[in-house]
N, C-alpha and C positions, 0 to 999 in steps of 0.2 A: 465725703472725698476729697471735694475741693481741700476741706481744711486740712486734711491726712498730708497732700500735696506739701499745703504752707506750710504746715511744720516740720516737711522731710528737707525743704530748700532751706529752711531755718538751720536747722541742726547740720545740715551740710556746709552752708557759711561760716557759720562758727567752727565748725571743724578746722576750714582752712585759715580762718583767720589765726587762730590757735595755732596752726601750724607756723601759718608765716610770724607771727610772735614767738614762738622757739627760736626758728631759725635766725631770727633776727639780733636774740639775744643769748646768742652760742658761746661759751664762754672760752677764751682762748687762754692759755697758755703763755709765756714769753718765746717759748722756743716755737711755739705754733706761729705766733705771729711771725717770726723771723721767716719761717718756711713759707707762708702767704708773699711775706714781701718781696722775696726773693725770686722768687716765681712770677710771681702776676704784677709789680710795679713797672710803672711804663720806660722808669731810668734802666731797669734789669734788660727789659723788651729792646728800649734804644741800643744801647752795651753792646747785647747781643749783633744786633742788625749792624753793627760797626765791625765788630770782630769778622762777619763775613764778605762787609764791604771790604775789611783789609785783605780777608785771603783770596775776594776773586782779582783786585788790584797784583796779589803774586802771581795767580796764573795766569793772566794776562803781560806780566813781564815776564815769564817764561816762554809765548810761544814768541817773544821777540831773537829765539837763538834758531827759530824755523826757515827756513825760504820763504818770501814771502810772492807769492802767485796774483798776477794778474791777466784779464782777458780785452783785448781790447778789440775795435771794431769801427767802421765808418763807409760811408759810399758818396758820392758826389754826382750831378747831373748839372751840366753846363749849357749856356747856347752855344757855345765853339769851341774845338776842341781847343786843348789849353796849347799844346806845339802848332804850326801852322803852316808846312812847307809850301813854299814853291818853285814846283820843278822849271816850269815852264808858263807860259801865259794861259795856255790850255791845260795844265796839268796842276791841279793842289792837292795836299794832302795832308789832314788834318787828323793829331790823335789825341787823345784821353780826352775826350768828352762826356762822357761816365766811367765810373768805374766802385769797384771795393775791394778792400783791405778789411783784414781783421786777423789775429792772432793770438796766442795763449806764451806769456812767457816767466817765468822764475828768476826770482833773484834771489843768494845766500851772501850774507856777511861774513867774511874771513876776518877780516879787523875792523876794530870803530873804535881803537883806541881804549877800550876797555867801557864805554858807554852801559853794551848790553849786563856785562857782568856785574859791574857795579847798580847798573838800574834793578837786577833781579838781587842783592843785596839789601837794597833800600825798600825794597818791593818786601823782603824780610823782617826790616826793622820797623816798617808801617804794622806789619802783622802781630811782631811783640807790643808796639804801642800800642795795639788795638787790646789785644790782652791782661797789659801792666793797668790799661783804663777802666777796664771790664771788672779787676780786681777792687780796686781804687771805689768805683761806683758800689759793690757789694760793699764793701765797707761804712760807705756814704747810706748805703739804706739801711745797713744793720743798724747805724747808729742813730739816725732818724725813729726806726720805729722801736728805738729802745726808749727815747725821749718820750713820744707818745705814750709807750706802755707805763712808764715808772708817770708821767701826768696824769693818767685816767687813775694808778692805783693812790697817787695820793690823793686827787679828789673824793675817791671813795672812803677812804680814809678820815679825811674832814670832815664827811656828808656824816659818819660811824662819831665821830667827835660831836658834833652838832648834835647829833642824836640823845648821846650820853647828858649834855648839858643842858638840851631841853630837859630830861626828866629828871635832871634835879634842879629844875630850877620850877617845873611844874609840882615836884614834890614838897617844894618849901612854898609855893605857892598858897599850896592848904593850908600849911602850918601857919605862914605869917596873917591868910585871911581867918584864922580859926582865932589867930592872939589878937587881930583888928577887933573882932566882934567882941571877945571878953575885956578890950579895953587894954590890953597888957602892952601893947604895943601903937606907933601910928599908922595911918594912913601911906603915910612917906617913903615907908617900905614897902608896902605893896605897889604902891605907883614904880620905885625903882626898878624893882624884880618884873614890874610890865613892861618897862621900856627894855630889859634887857632881853627878854620875850623877844622884843620886836625886832631888837637888833639880829638875835640869829635866827629868826624868820628870815629877816633881810638876805641876811649870810647864805642859810639852805638855799633862796634863789637863786644869789650871781654862782654858788658852786656846782649846783645842777645844772645851770643853762651853760657853766664850762665843762662841764661831764658829757653833756649832749655834744657839745661842740667835740671834743678830745674825741667819744666813744665814733663819731663820722668819718672825723681828718685821719683815725688811723684804719679805718674800715675802707675809706680813699686808697689809702697809703699800702695796703694792702692785695689791691685789687677789687674788692668788692664792691668796686660804687658807690653808692653815696644812701649803702646801707650803716648801721648801727651795728657794732659788736660790744662786748663785753668781754673783759680780763680779770686774773686772778691770780694774787700773790698772796701767802698768809702774812701776815706781818704781827710778830710775837713779842714787838718789843725789847728784841737781843742785838746782841752786835755782831755785826759781819764777820767773816772770817777777817786776819789781820792781811794785808796785803803785800807783806815782806817777802812772800816767797813768791810771787808776782815779777820779782825785782831782774829786771836785764842789762847787763853794760849794755850802754849807748853805741861805741863802739865795736860793738859783738854783733847787736840787734838792727844794726843799718846795714848791714846786707841782706836783709830778709825785708826790706820793706819796698812797694812798690812803687815809692817815690824816687829810694834812690836809682833803680833800676832804670825809671823811666827819664833821669837825667843822665846815666849811661847811653843809653840809648839814642839821645836828641845830641851824644857826642858824636855815637857812630854815625849817625845820618848826616852830622856836618860837616864828617871826614871823607863819606861818602860822595856826598854832592859834591865836595873842593873835587875829587877824582875826576867825578863825570863832568867839569867844567875845564877839565885839561883833556881829557879824551875830547872834548868837542871841538879841540885846536890839534889835535892829529891826526895824522893821514887815514883816510874807512880805505879798503879795499873788497869788493862784491863780485863773485862768480855766477855767472847766470847763461841762460840760453831760453829756447823759444820756439815753437813751430807758428809759422804764417801761411796766410794763404791772401793770393791777391788777384786779381781781374781787372786791371787795365788798359787794356790792350785787345779787347774781348777775347781773352785769352786765359784758361786758370792757370795758376802760378801758387805750388808750394813749395816749402823750404826751410830746413831747420837751419838755427843758427845760436850761435856760441859768443859768448861777448865776459869781456873782465872790465872792472871801472876802477882808476884809482882818484881819488877825491883828496887835495889839497889844499886846505883854507890857507889863503895865503894874506890878503888883506884883513880874515877874520881876526887873525893875532892882533892885531890893535885893539878893537875891544875885549878880544878873548883875555886877555893879559890884565885886564882892569877886573874880567871879574871873578878869575884867580884868586888876585890879590882880594877880591872883598871876600870869598869863600873863606880864604886863609882866617881871614878876621873873624867868621863866623867859627869857625875850630876854637878862635883862642879865645872867644864869647862863653862857648858849648864849655872850655875848659874850666876857666873863672866859675862859670853857673854852677859846675856841675861841686867844684871847691866848697863854694860857698851856702848851696842849698846844703849840700852834706852835713856841715859845721852848723847852720838853721834847723836838719831833723833831729841831730843830736840834742839841742838846744830845746827843742819842741818834746823830746821822749822826757827830760828834767823837769820841764816843766810841769807836764802831764803827770808826773809819778808825784812830785810834791802837791800838786793837786788833790790827786788819790789820797796822798797822807793825809792832808787838812780836811778831806770829804772825813775820812775813816775817823779822826778823832771828833769834828763836829756830830757826829752818831753817836759819841762814847758820849758827851756834853750833854748833847739833848738826850739819852736815857737817864742823865745822872737831874738834869731838869724835871726829868717828868716823876721820878721819885718824891724830890722835893717837893712840886707842885703839888702832888696829889697828898702826901703827908699837909701840908702847908692847907689847901680843902677841906681834910680834914677837921684839923683845931680848928680852922673858923667856923667851923657848921658849929663843934661843938662849943665853941665859945660864943658863938651870936645865939645857939639854944639857952646858955647859961648868963646871955645876955649880957657878959662880958666883948662882945666886938658890936660897931655897927653894922648897918647890911653894906654901906662901902667899902667896908673891909672886906666882908663876904665875896662882895661881886669883884672887888681885885684879886681875890686868892681865886677865885672861880676863873676868871680872864686869864691867869695865872696859869691854871689847869691845861683851856683850850691850848691858848700858845703855846706850851711844851710839848703839846700832843702832834698839837700844827709841825712845830720846828723837826718833831722828831722825825714824821712821815718824809718831810721836804731833807731833810739831811741823809736818810738812808737813797730814796729813792736818786740824790746829788752823787754820790758814793758811788750807784750801780754804775752811773753813764759815764761819771771819770773811769772806774775801772774799764769798761766799753773802750774811751778813748785812749787810753795808755796801752793795751792791749793793743792796738789797733797800728798807733804809732812806733810800735814795739816790732811791727810785723806779725803781730797774729792776731 
């Protein structure tokens, strides 16, 4: 019975470990990685919180349109009355030795120089800015996720290339060992192959470590903690689609970018802040009223009271005029920044377009290099078997073969990242 229980727990623990391993090694496509990152990445969560903060600021600004209501109350006790009257040496009167007063009042702003209206408009600008910043955060998360994704694909393809190289070296080692035993070739060729095998093993260790780190980084960025994920993408040694269909005229694409709209909102906010500065130096008018209670003469007394207030800043214009001039200069700065940064955004579009085309051409060159390096390795293998080339020449051909395959996957990954950068730069 004891032995049976041990077997049961052993099988159960094995199943749990296996399930954990399967979960940890789930394979994601690029779209699935993007969905996970956009849903779980901390940058997106903070961007969503910032949108909610801006929404609360807007609601807070709207409350300024309503009357402000306050309640006050107080009381006092004195050792002597506050008012003492001596009617005669024998007759004295003391009043207000203790008392209570309280009330509720409301005040409604009628005119505030546009401060409330402009304050609400400024809150709307803040809400739009938070939305645009959310879009920019989304773009950054997409780009970073793609970088991690293609980094993993590149490293996995390099491992496959190393596996192919190791197979080639293993087969050649057998042939050279047989030739050495037969006295056809020297041990120097065998030593060269084994040195190359050692180099390949060392490269494999480095690539595997980099791959493990990249998987962990992607998992963490996707909101999966310190787990490890795997990704998949078929690399068929093909040329990607020509990017010509993606081209956008920079002037037309500019109005679609979040960066451009953010510059516009910055200018709008500067103008509103200038209007608010002007409003602070204008008269303010308010109407109000309240219900009050007092007991100062040992008698309850309640009454209603209405009031109107007009506040005219006189000496405030001294410093306020300088604040207005300052805000006008801020508006000019925002106008200059809008024009300058708009030009820079269009230059960035052109630069990312050039980078995308360069990356596409690099993929084509890398494909040609693979064909040439593969054929060169085949020829050198035949020549070595025929004794018409040296081991060093064959190893050089094998190195070129490995480098050409690595260069292709790197160029392909670079092209995909550049495509994402160009689409984001043109507001897509």
